[in-house]
C-alpha positions as CSV (number, residue, x, y, z in Angstrom):
1,M,0.0,0.0,0.3
2,A,2.8,2.3,0.8
3,A,4.5,2.0,-2.7
4,L,1.2,2.6,-4.3
5,A,0.6,5.9,-2.2
6,E,3.9,7.0,-3.2
7,R,2.2,6.6,-7.3
8,N,3.9,3.5,-7.8
9,I,3.3,0.5,-9.9
10,C,3.8,-2.6,-8.1
11,L,4.3,-6.1,-9.8
12,A,3.3,-8.3,-6.6
13,P,2.4,-11.7,-6.6
14,W,-1.3,-12.3,-6.2
15,C,-3.9,-15.5,-5.6
16,N,-5.8,-14.2,-9.0
17,V,-9.3,-14.7,-6.9
18,Q,-11.4,-11.5,-7.3
19,K,-13.0,-11.2,-3.7
20,C,-9.1,-10.9,-2.8
21,E,-9.1,-7.7,-5.5
22,V,-12.1,-6.4,-4.2
23,A,-10.5,-6.6,-0.8
24,V,-7.2,-4.4,-2.2
25,K,-9.5,-2.0,-3.3
26,D,-11.7,-1.3,0.0
27,R,-8.7,-1.2,2.0
28,S,-7.0,1.4,-0.4
29,K,-9.5,3.6,-0.8
30,E,-10.2,3.3,3.2
31,E,-6.8,4.4,4.3
32,S,-6.5,7.7,1.2
33,L,-9.9,8.9,2.8
34,K,-8.2,8.4,6.6
35,A,-5.3,10.4,4.9
36,L,-7.2,12.8,3.6
37,Q,-8.9,13.3,7.1
38,A,-6.1,14.0,8.3
39,G,-5.4,16.7,6.9
40,D,-2.1,15.3,4.5
41,A,-2.3,17.4,1.1
42,D,-0.5,14.6,-0.3
43,E,-3.3,12.9,-0.6
44,L,-5.6,14.8,-2.7
45,M,-4.8,13.4,-5.5
46,L,-4.8,9.9,-4.3
47,T,-8.3,9.2,-3.5
48,G,-9.0,6.6,-6.1
49,S,-8.7,2.8,-5.2
50,A,-6.0,0.4,-6.1
51,K,-7.0,-2.2,-8.9
52,T,-4.7,-4.8,-11.0
53,L,-3.8,-3.5,-14.5
54,C,-2.7,-6.3,-16.4
55,I,-1.5,-9.6,-15.7
56,P,1.9,-9.8,-17.5
57,Y,1.8,-12.2,-19.8
58,D,5.2,-12.7,-20.4
59,Q,6.1,-14.0,-16.5
60,E,9.3,-15.5,-14.9
61,P,7.5,-18.3,-12.9
62,L,6.9,-17.8,-9.2
63,K,8.7,-18.6,-6.7
64,E,8.3,-22.1,-4.7
65,G,5.6,-21.3,-1.5
66,A,5.2,-17.8,-2.8
67,V,2.2,-16.6,-1.1
68,C,-0.3,-13.7,-2.4
69,F,0.6,-9.8,-0.8
70,H,-2.5,-9.2,0.0
71,C,-4.2,-12.5,1.7
72,G,-1.5,-14.7,2.2
73,K,-2.8,-17.3,-0.3
74,P,-1.0,-19.5,-2.5
75,A,0.1,-17.2,-5.8
76,T,-0.7,-18.1,-9.0
77,T,0.6,-15.1,-10.8
78,R,2.1,-11.5,-10.6
79,A,-0.3,-9.0,-11.4
80,L,0.9,-5.5,-12.2
81,W,-1.6,-2.8,-9.6
82,G,-1.6,1.1,-9.8
83,R,-4.6,4.2,-8.5
84,S,-6.6,5.5,-10.3
85,Y,-6.2,9.5,-9.7
């Protein structure tokens, strides 16, 4: 979440489950709104939720035991994540 808040696109291991993606969207939106209410001026443009941008077709195989960055379940792929501004 910290990397996304800094306007980065992140490549992260992911379980590829829609419920997990929705949870990331909800969490990132919640954190943005809290920062906005706390008066963090940098958050004014970051009220959008994080979302998957794409799953790269060409990617190295996941390491054995790789887990989803959000839920901790076994990862099935890597996905690029970003935020709407």
